TIKEMI-400709 format. One line per field, with one value per residue: residue number from 0; residue in three letters; x, y negated, z of N, C-alpha, C in turn. Coordinates in Angstrom, 3 decimals, decimal comma, m for minus. Each point is the difference from the previous one (the first is absolute). Layout:
# residues N
resi = NUM;...
resn = ALA;...
n.east = X;...
n.north = Y;...
n.up = Z;...
ca.east = X;...
ca.north = Y;...
ca.up = Z;...
c.east = X;...
c.north = Y;...
c.up = Z;...
# end
This chain:
# residues 202
resi = 0;1;2;3;4;5;6;7;8;9;10;11;12;13;14;15;16;17;18;19;20;21;22;23;24;25;26;27;28;29;30;31;32;33;34;35;36;37;38;39;40;41;42;43;44;45;46;47;48;49;50;51;52;53;54;55;56;57;58;59;60;61;62;63;64;65;66;67;68;69;70;71;72;73;74;75;76;77;78;79;80;81;82;83;84;85;86;87;88;89;90;91;92;93;94;95;96;97;98;99;100;101;102;103;104;105;106;107;108;109;110;111;112;113;114;115;116;117;118;119;120;121;122;123;124;125;126;127;128;129;130;131;132;133;134;135;136;137;138;139;140;141;142;143;144;145;146;147;148;149;150;151;152;153;154;155;156;157;158;159;160;161;162;163;164;165;166;167;168;169;170;171;172;173;174;175;176;177;178;179;180;181;182;183;184;185;186;187;188;189;190;191;192;193;194;195;196;197;198;199;200;201
resn = UNK;UNK;UNK;UNK;UNK;UNK;UNK;UNK;UNK;UNK;UNK;UNK;UNK;UNK;UNK;UNK;UNK;UNK;UNK;UNK;UNK;UNK;UNK;UNK;UNK;UNK;UNK;UNK;UNK;UNK;UNK;UNK;UNK;UNK;UNK;UNK;UNK;UNK;UNK;UNK;UNK;UNK;UNK;UNK;UNK;UNK;UNK;UNK;UNK;UNK;UNK;UNK;UNK;UNK;UNK;UNK;UNK;UNK;UNK;UNK;UNK;UNK;UNK;UNK;UNK;UNK;UNK;UNK;UNK;UNK;UNK;UNK;UNK;UNK;UNK;UNK;UNK;UNK;UNK;UNK;UNK;UNK;UNK;UNK;UNK;UNK;UNK;UNK;UNK;UNK;UNK;UNK;UNK;UNK;UNK;UNK;UNK;UNK;UNK;UNK;UNK;UNK;UNK;UNK;UNK;UNK;UNK;UNK;UNK;UNK;UNK;UNK;UNK;UNK;UNK;UNK;UNK;UNK;UNK;UNK;UNK;UNK;UNK;UNK;UNK;UNK;UNK;UNK;UNK;UNK;UNK;UNK;UNK;UNK;UNK;UNK;UNK;UNK;UNK;UNK;UNK;UNK;UNK;UNK;UNK;UNK;UNK;UNK;UNK;UNK;UNK;UNK;UNK;UNK;UNK;UNK;UNK;UNK;UNK;UNK;UNK;UNK;UNK;UNK;UNK;UNK;UNK;UNK;UNK;UNK;UNK;UNK;UNK;UNK;UNK;UNK;UNK;UNK;UNK;UNK;UNK;UNK;UNK;UNK;UNK;UNK;UNK;UNK;UNK;UNK;UNK;UNK;UNK;UNK;UNK;UNK;UNK;UNK;UNK;UNK;UNK;UNK
n.east = 77,930;1,081;m0,703;m0,881;1,228;0,801;m1,092;0,467;1,221;m0,194;0,236;1,314;0,533;0,631;m0,264;m0,425;1,489;0,079;m1,419;0,434;1,742;m0,468;m0,477;0,993;0,574;m1,205;m0,146;1,108;m0,171;m1,386;1,030;1,393;m1,246;m0,621;0,957;0,022;m1,256;0,075;1,033;m0,683;m1,045;0,787;0,472;m1,154;m0,680;1,371;0,053;m1,662;0,369;0,935;m1,083;m1,172;1,013;0,076;m0,760;m0,411;0,904;m0,371;m1,656;m0,054;0,475;m1,133;m0,769;1,577;m0,210;m1,168;m0,033;1,349;m0,802;m0,963;0,767;0,605;m1,099;0,082;0,968;m0,032;m1,436;0,696;0,913;m1,158;m0,628;1,160;0,375;m1,220;0,197;1,364;m0,492;m1,045;0,849;0,981;m0,755;m0,380;1,309;0,176;m0,890;1,071;1,011;m0,703;m0,359;1,542;0,782;m1,206;0,390;1,480;0,111;m1,321;0,890;1,083;m1,148;m0,519;1,248;m0,090;m0,443;0,334;1,046;0,228;m1,210;0,722;0,381;m0,873;m0,307;1,074;0,114;m0,960;0,346;1,164;m0,778;m0,822;1,455;0,885;m0,829;m0,252;1,550;m0,432;m0,905;1,015;1,143;m0,726;m0,446;1,169;0,459;m0,806;m0,163;1,129;0,012;m0,901;1,040;0,157;m1,389;m0,406;1,061;m0,205;m1,491;0,195;0,850;m1,072;m1,213;1,094;0,668;m1,155;m0,216;0,703;m0,372;m1,074;0,216;0,904;m1,109;m0,898;1,300;m0,069;m1,094;m0,031;0,508;m0,375;m0,837;0,697;0,282;m1,321;m0,692;1,048;m0,284;m1,420;0,062;0,914;m1,019;m0,748;0,434;m0,005;m1,017;m0,043;1,592;m0,562;m1,362;0,128;0,455;m1,036;m0,681;1,009;0,090;m1,256;0,383;0,874
n.north = m6,703;m0,236;m1,020;0,874;0,423;m0,718;m0,201;1,339;0,489;m0,225;m1,095;0,324;m0,173;0,841;0,872;m0,359;0,197;1,030;m0,030;m0,905;0,702;0,746;m0,520;m0,303;1,244;0,517;m0,417;0,527;1,340;m0,189;m1,026;1,269;0,732;m0,773;m0,048;1,362;m0,162;m0,867;0,739;1,146;m0,062;m0,274;1,288;0,428;m0,525;0,435;0,988;0,392;m0,377;0,676;1,143;m0,319;0,081;1,299;0,506;m0,582;0,634;0,908;m0,312;m0,205;1,050;1,196;m0,181;0,212;0,897;m0,017;m0,204;0,475;0,660;m0,094;m0,041;1,142;0,542;m0,246;0,762;0,938;0,240;m0,263;0,737;0,665;0,322;0,287;1,151;0,677;m0,139;0,493;1,231;0,077;m0,165;0,858;0,935;m0,153;m0,272;0,992;0,557;m0,739;0,714;1,394;m0,069;m0,505;0,774;0,803;m0,626;0,308;1,559;0,138;m0,470;0,992;1,151;m0,181;m0,062;1,296;0,377;m0,992;0,262;0,863;m0,363;m1,045;0,868;0,484;m0,413;m0,132;0,985;0,183;m0,907;0,340;0,995;m0,423;m0,913;1,183;0,700;m0,759;0,134;1,557;m0,007;m1,011;0,717;1,218;m0,823;m0,661;1,150;0,577;m0,918;0,507;1,293;m0,666;m0,695;1,476;0,429;m1,205;0,149;1,338;0,073;m1,046;1,130;0,851;m1,045;m0,282;1,733;0,142;m1,012;0,751;1,224;m0,229;m0,691;1,194;0,880;m0,787;0,174;1,720;0,317;m0,765;0,563;0,847;m0,546;m0,703;1,176;0,680;m0,798;0,768;1,265;m0,502;m0,927;1,071;0,572;m0,857;m0,549;0,861;0,045;m1,104;0,748;0,914;m0,193;m0,556;0,862;0,560;m0,920;0,791;1,308;m0,004;m0,935;0,763
n.up = 193,920;m0,234;m0,921;m0,432;0,128;m0,498;m0,603;0,550;0,214;1,123;m0,262;m0,210;0,622;0,031;m0,173;1,022;0,591;m0,120;0,188;1,080;0,075;m0,252;1,009;0,834;m0,705;0,365;0,792;0,881;0,065;0,438;0,713;m0,134;0,355;1,142;0,465;m0,075;0,167;0,446;0,735;m0,311;0,480;1,265;m0,338;0,315;1,248;0,153;m0,672;0,491;1,273;0,245;m0,164;0,807;0,977;m1,045;m0,023;1,275;0,288;m0,604;0,382;1,336;m0,254;m0,848;1,031;0,887;m0,951;0,326;1,590;0,207;m0,297;0,729;1,201;m0,577;m0,169;1,440;0,272;m1,014;0,547;1,229;m0,713;m0,748;1,085;0,550;m1,051;0,338;1,037;m0,371;m0,535;0,869;1,037;m0,541;m0,107;1,690;0,369;m0,660;0,895;1,073;m0,724;m0,579;0,968;0,265;m0,054;0,335;1,171;0,043;m0,502;1,040;0,310;m0,507;0,370;1,118;0,552;0,238;0,684;0,976;m0,049;m0,408;0,751;0,540;m0,040;0,586;0,898;0,205;0,118;0,970;0,897;0,177;0,031;0,800;0,461;m0,270;m0,066;0,663;0,128;0,167;0,577;0,293;0,846;0,075;0,875;0,332;0,331;0,296;0,983;0,734;m0,010;0,485;0,536;0,309;m0,070;1,323;0,448;0,407;0,162;0,823;0,352;0,349;0,629;1,154;m0,037;0,275;0,805;0,538;m0,148;0,430;1,123;0,350;m0,387;0,725;0,988;0,136;0,303;0,691;0,806;m0,267;0,683;1,520;0,159;m0,525;0,995;0,894;m0,505;0,619;1,060;0,838;m0,273;0,650;1,105;m0,001;m0,453;0,784;0,662;m0,143;0,346;1,452;0,155;m0,486;0,842;0,583;m0,221;m0,090;1,706;0,832
ca.east = m0,318;0,736;m0,435;m1,261;0,314;0,488;m1,173;m0,887;1,059;0,802;1,568;0,393;0,819;0,891;m1,089;m0,573;0,738;0,338;m1,098;m0,329;0,848;m0,686;m0,814;1,002;0,969;m0,912;m0,463;1,085;0,085;m0,773;0,245;1,304;m0,546;m1,122;1,159;0,390;m0,997;0,145;1,383;m0,064;m1,286;1,010;0,916;m0,782;m0,738;1,400;0,548;m0,876;0,138;1,343;m0,020;m0,851;1,481;1,503;m1,043;m0,197;1,256;0,032;m0,528;0,912;1,469;m0,905;m0,667;1,004;1,081;m1,418;0,308;0,971;m0,296;m1,197;0,860;0,915;m0,891;m0,255;1,239;m0,105;m0,946;0,198;1,424;m0,914;m0,827;1,250;0,351;m1,247;m0,305;1,117;m0,111;m1,070;0,369;0,178;m1,101;m0,688;0,972;m0,488;m1,507;m0,253;0,535;m0,906;m1,245;0,192;0,083;m0,917;m0,386;0,588;m0,521;m1,089;0,214;m0,077;m0,728;m0,716;0,575;0,284;m1,754;m0,532;1,073;m0,718;m0,906;0,936;0,478;m1,200;m0,517;0,965;m0,335;m1,225;m0,060;1,216;m1,029;m1,116;0,625;0,238;m0,859;m0,499;0,943;0,608;m1,092;0,151;1,025;m0,818;m0,312;1,071;0,403;m1,087;0,264;0,934;m0,572;m1,185;0,569;1,162;m0,646;m0,385;1,064;0,349;m0,361;0,482;1,334;m0,397;m0,210;1,121;0,533;m0,743;m0,094;1,157;0,452;m1,126;0,990;1,022;m0,334;m0,336;1,071;0,705;m0,729;0,399;1,754;m0,292;m0,509;1,060;0,922;m0,749;0,023;1,310;0,412;m0,744;0,859;1,411;m0,240;m0,559;0,887;0,414;m1,006;m0,274;0,951;0,200;m0,566;0,931;1,485;m0,611;m0,333;1,089;0,755;m0,715;m0,120;1,231
ca.north = 0,347;m0,413;m1,472;0,140;0,579;m1,089;m0,631;0,516;m0,313;m1,693;m0,167;m0,509;m1,530;m0,112;0,344;m1,473;m1,116;0,464;m0,308;m1,336;m0,551;0,840;m0,918;m1,133;0,439;m0,205;m1,481;m0,879;0,003;m0,368;m1,357;m0,426;0,392;m1,199;m0,771;0,121;m0,072;m1,382;m0,037;0,173;m0,995;m1,056;0,395;m0,154;m1,267;m0,680;0,512;m0,824;m1,754;0,009;m0,371;m0,865;m1,186;0,173;m0,908;m1,406;m0,548;0,059;m1,121;m1,178;m0,456;m0,597;m1,242;m0,801;0,350;m0,563;m1,392;m0,546;m0,271;m1,119;m1,298;m0,635;m0,437;m1,476;m1,372;m0,224;m0,630;m1,093;m0,694;m0,233;m1,860;m1,754;m0,280;m0,312;m1,401;m0,603;m0,224;m0,688;m1,495;m0,557;m0,123;m1,213;m0,797;0,302;m0,301;m1,553;m0,945;0,207;m1,011;m1,028;0,508;0,203;m1,365;m1,123;0,036;m0,853;m1,372;m0,200;0,219;m1,348;m1,136;0,455;m0,044;m1,186;m0,365;0,718;m0,705;m1,344;0,290;0,703;m1,352;m0,687;1,144;m0,253;m1,566;m0,082;0,983;m0,743;m1,229;0,667;0,236;m1,339;m0,591;0,869;m0,389;m1,503;0,187;0,151;m1,329;m0,923;0,893;m0,093;m1,638;0,066;0,432;m0,603;m0,673;0,655;0,245;m1,129;m0,630;0,948;m0,591;m1,024;0,197;0,932;m1,087;m0,733;0,600;0,027;m1,094;m0,300;0,459;m0,752;m1,171;0,308;0,433;m1,273;m0,921;0,444;m0,434;m1,289;0,503;0,558;m1,471;m0,963;0,396;m0,618;m1,645;m0,544;0,718;m0,465;m1,122;m0,003;0,460;m1,525;m1,005;0,675;0,015;m1,252;m0,648;0,906;m1,148;m1,305;0,365;m0,102;m1,469;m1,605;0,395;0,014;m1,489;0,253
ca.up = 1,261;1,302;0,602;0,622;1,285;0,348;0,280;0,853;0,883;0,595;m0,476;0,991;0,153;m1,541;m1,483;m0,216;m0,762;m1,667;m0,786;m0,110;m0,906;m1,150;m0,420;m0,572;m1,033;m1,239;0,089;m0,676;m1,668;m0,634;m0,021;m0,680;m1,538;m0,222;m0,046;m1,185;m1,075;0,103;m1,024;m1,666;m0,250;0,005;m0,765;m1,410;m0,615;0,258;m1,211;m1,081;0,245;m0,293;m1,247;m0,022;0,044;m1,057;m1,003;0,390;m0,495;m1,648;m0,451;m0,097;m1,422;m1,552;0,219;m0,176;m1,263;m0,719;0,272;m0,563;m2,118;0,111;0,186;m1,202;m1,299;0,565;m0,387;m1,388;0,190;0,622;m0,667;m1,177;0,506;m0,080;m1,214;m0,645;0,737;m0,496;m1,086;0,239;0,096;m1,521;m0,708;0,074;m0,464;m1,722;m0,473;0,449;m0,627;m0,942;0,334;m0,359;m1,533;m0,140;0,317;m1,119;m0,923;m0,095;0,088;m1,259;m1,472;m0,125;m1,176;m1,623;m0,189;m0,126;m1,012;m0,869;0,383;m0,343;m1,656;m0,758;m0,132;m1,024;m1,526;m0,663;m0,616;m1,508;m1,441;m0,285;m0,410;m1,215;m0,606;m0,240;m0,759;m1,110;m0,588;m0,325;m1,301;m1,007;m0,741;m0,801;m1,248;m0,770;m0,644;m0,883;m1,272;m0,351;m0,366;m1,009;m1,387;m0,995;m0,251;m1,283;m0,770;m0,164;m0,691;m1,231;m0,521;m0,521;m1,121;m1,224;m0,510;m0,398;m1,463;m1,366;m0,335;m0,758;m1,553;m0,931;m0,004;m1,254;m1,341;0,098;m0,767;m1,367;m0,894;m0,527;m1,038;m1,251;m0,708;m0,247;m1,383;m1,611;m0,258;m1,008;m1,315;m1,033;m0,127;m1,133;m1,251;m0,353;m0,084;m1,588;m1,045;m0,035;m0,796;m1,499;m0,566;0,177;m1,308;m1,250;m0,362;m0,606
c.east = 1,002;m0,224;m1,017;0,116;0,414;m1,110;m0,816;0,791;0,836;1,658;0,890;1,221;0,661;m1,001;m1,052;0,921;0,274;m1,125;m0,040;0,901;m0,433;m1,293;0,291;0,481;m0,918;m0,590;1,290;0,266;m0,936;m0,129;0,786;m0,257;m0,848;1,562;0,834;m0,910;0,005;1,485;m0,251;m0,544;0,983;1,211;m0,487;m0,238;1,432;0,133;m0,608;0,625;1,531;m0,467;m0,506;1,153;0,491;m1,340;0,078;1,647;0,284;m0,598;0,615;1,423;m0,585;m0,211;0,959;0,503;m0,962;0,280;1,119;m0,024;m1,025;1,091;0,791;m1,001;m0,903;1,123;0,068;m0,955;m0,070;0,898;m0,695;m0,686;0,667;0,200;m1,015;m0,388;0,829;m0,688;m1,460;0,330;0,689;m1,050;m0,662;0,353;m0,063;m1,321;m0,193;0,388;m0,650;m1,362;0,439;0,144;m1,605;m0,845;0,378;m0,743;m1,228;0,163;0,356;m0,737;m1,133;0,665;0,066;m1,815;m0,276;1,082;m1,179;m1,178;m0,136;0,790;m0,994;m0,755;0,581;m0,058;m1,249;m0,265;0,802;m0,610;m0,785;0,021;0,542;m1,382;m0,667;1,069;m0,125;m1,919;m0,055;0,697;m0,975;m0,972;0,550;0,199;m1,467;m0,093;1,328;m0,554;m0,687;0,663;1,293;m0,620;m0,291;1,417;0,435;m0,946;m0,099;1,461;m0,311;m0,388;0,979;0,565;m0,962;m0,027;1,783;0,686;m1,301;1,330;1,028;m0,379;m0,381;1,149;0,951;m0,885;0,115;1,608;m0,045;m0,848;0,899;1,195;m0,249;0,202;1,366;0,325;m0,323;0,416;1,282;m0,206;m0,611;1,540;1,531;m0,509;0,110;1,683;0,328;m0,522;0,790;1,387;m0,152;m0,523;1,571;0,745;m0,724;0,049;1,806;m0,002
c.north = m0,538;m1,242;0,218;0,620;m1,648;m0,737;0,373;m0,249;m0,894;0,260;m0,291;m1,346;m0,018;0,328;m1,657;m1,035;0,548;m0,282;m1,283;m0,522;0,748;m0,968;m1,587;m0,025;m0,087;m1,666;m0,759;0,362;m0,063;m1,602;0,108;0,489;m1,266;m1,222;0,311;0,015;m1,559;m0,447;0,247;m1,383;m1,589;m0,189;m0,106;m1,463;m1,092;0,430;m1,370;m1,492;0,044;m0,067;m1,484;m1,356;0,011;m0,593;m1,233;m0,695;0,246;m0,728;m1,396;m0,242;m0,605;m1,451;m1,025;m0,184;m1,081;m1,404;m0,446;m0,342;m0,950;m1,202;m0,344;m0,491;m1,386;m0,811;m0,233;m0,998;m1,327;m1,037;m0,035;m1,320;m0,726;m0,200;m0,536;m1,954;m0,831;m0,540;m0,766;m1,479;m0,475;m0,055;m1,354;m1,381;0,004;m1,047;m1,149;m0,720;0,237;m1,377;m1,157;m0,323;m0,443;m1,498;m0,937;0,390;m0,412;m1,465;m0,361;0,000;m1,145;m1,293;0,121;m0,313;m1,446;m0,799;0,908;m0,738;m0,999;m0,040;0,602;m1,533;m1,086;0,434;m0,433;m1,559;0,052;0,702;m1,138;m1,037;0,447;0,006;m1,369;m0,826;0,657;m0,624;m1,261;0,441;0,781;m0,897;m0,647;1,015;0,019;m1,403;m0,306;0,687;m0,363;m1,587;0,071;0,417;m1,051;m0,598;0,732;m0,503;m1,289;m0,167;0,469;m1,216;m1,014;0,279;m0,285;m1,393;m0,746;0,573;m0,990;m1,490;0,351;0,018;m1,587;m0,863;0,500;m0,724;m1,684;m0,199;0,076;m1,047;m0,509;0,321;0,084;m1,017;m0,651;0,394;m0,605;m1,550;m0,027;0,589;m0,982;m0,476;0,868;m0,195;m1,560;m0,506;0,683;m1,128;m1,112;0,297;0,330;m0,903;m0,933;0,911;m0,514;m1,722;m0,100;m0,003
c.up = 1,009;m0,141;0,744;1,899;0,412;0,461;1,142;0,839;0,489;m0,793;1,470;m0,435;m1,522;m0,744;0,182;m0,681;m1,593;m0,345;m0,052;m1,149;m1,327;m0,791;m0,428;m0,728;m1,346;m0,181;m1,028;m1,577;m0,808;m0,148;m1,043;m1,551;m0,838;m0,317;m1,589;m1,229;0,113;m0,637;m1,146;m0,611;m0,454;m1,286;m1,785;m0,034;0,001;m1,345;m1,391;0,356;m1,167;m1,982;m0,605;m0,081;m0,716;m1,093;m0,169;m0,279;m1,506;m0,298;0,269;m0,451;m0,869;0,529;m0,014;m1,287;m0,835;0,245;m0,617;m1,713;0,335;0,207;m1,287;m0,955;0,300;m0,204;m1,466;m0,435;0,109;m1,200;m1,059;0,215;m0,002;m1,269;m0,909;0,620;m0,773;m1,732;m0,333;m0,042;m1,337;m1,001;0,257;m0,533;m1,575;m0,088;0,111;m1,417;m1,064;0,114;m0,170;m1,841;m0,612;m0,341;m1,064;m1,288;m0,406;m0,276;m1,535;m0,807;0,554;m0,777;m1,695;m0,485;m0,419;m1,465;m1,332;m0,303;m0,932;m1,517;m1,109;m0,343;m0,972;m1,198;m0,756;m0,241;m1,268;m0,858;m0,177;m0,958;m1,422;m0,424;m0,563;m0,757;m1,578;m1,017;m0,421;m1,772;m1,051;m0,595;m0,612;m1,226;m1,083;m0,894;m1,041;m1,349;m0,929;m0,760;m1,280;m0,909;m0,918;m0,680;m1,459;m1,256;m0,753;m0,937;m1,742;m1,072;m0,754;m0,915;m1,471;m0,583;m0,016;m1,437;m0,799;m0,092;m0,915;m1,247;m0,357;m0,161;m1,507;m1,233;m0,330;m0,575;m1,679;m0,703;m0,420;m0,702;m1,357;m0,379;m0,237;m1,059;m1,418;0,275;m0,842;m1,211;m0,963;0,048;m1,156;m1,258;m0,142;m0,394;m1,572;m0,888;m0,682;m0,507;m1,467;m0,598;m0,035;m1,380;m0,939;m0,679;m0,629;m1,773
# end
């Protein structure tokens, strides 16, 4: 009702000032509320930003730690690579030596193969020569065996003939001895007759 009266009745200078001030205060209060809301929003955003910053810092710390770990790992890997490169060079040198040894071994194998082929060829030739010599020796052996058989046969014949000759000689010797004995006996008989005749004459 008072406001209705105020609207209806003209205001004085003081009341107009009060009303103007009240309007400005209301306006300022509204602005202050807006500023407070903005400040609260800013504080909230600041908190979020701080939280994000802390999270980012934590993440940055983790990333830094991870980066340090990765750097150490990279350093170890580089050392291993260096070691492996040294080992690889050693293996390459060994491989070169092995290749050289293999080359020499292949040369020796080729040389051995050639020598083996030459030896086998010589052996084959000598074997053929030996087989020919053996065949000749066997032929000579058969001839000698035949000759020996002939000699043995001749020997047997000679032994038989010799025995026959011995028997004949013995027979002749006996005949001769018998003739000698007969002659001696005859001579003894003639001498006995002559002695008896002389005795008779005496």
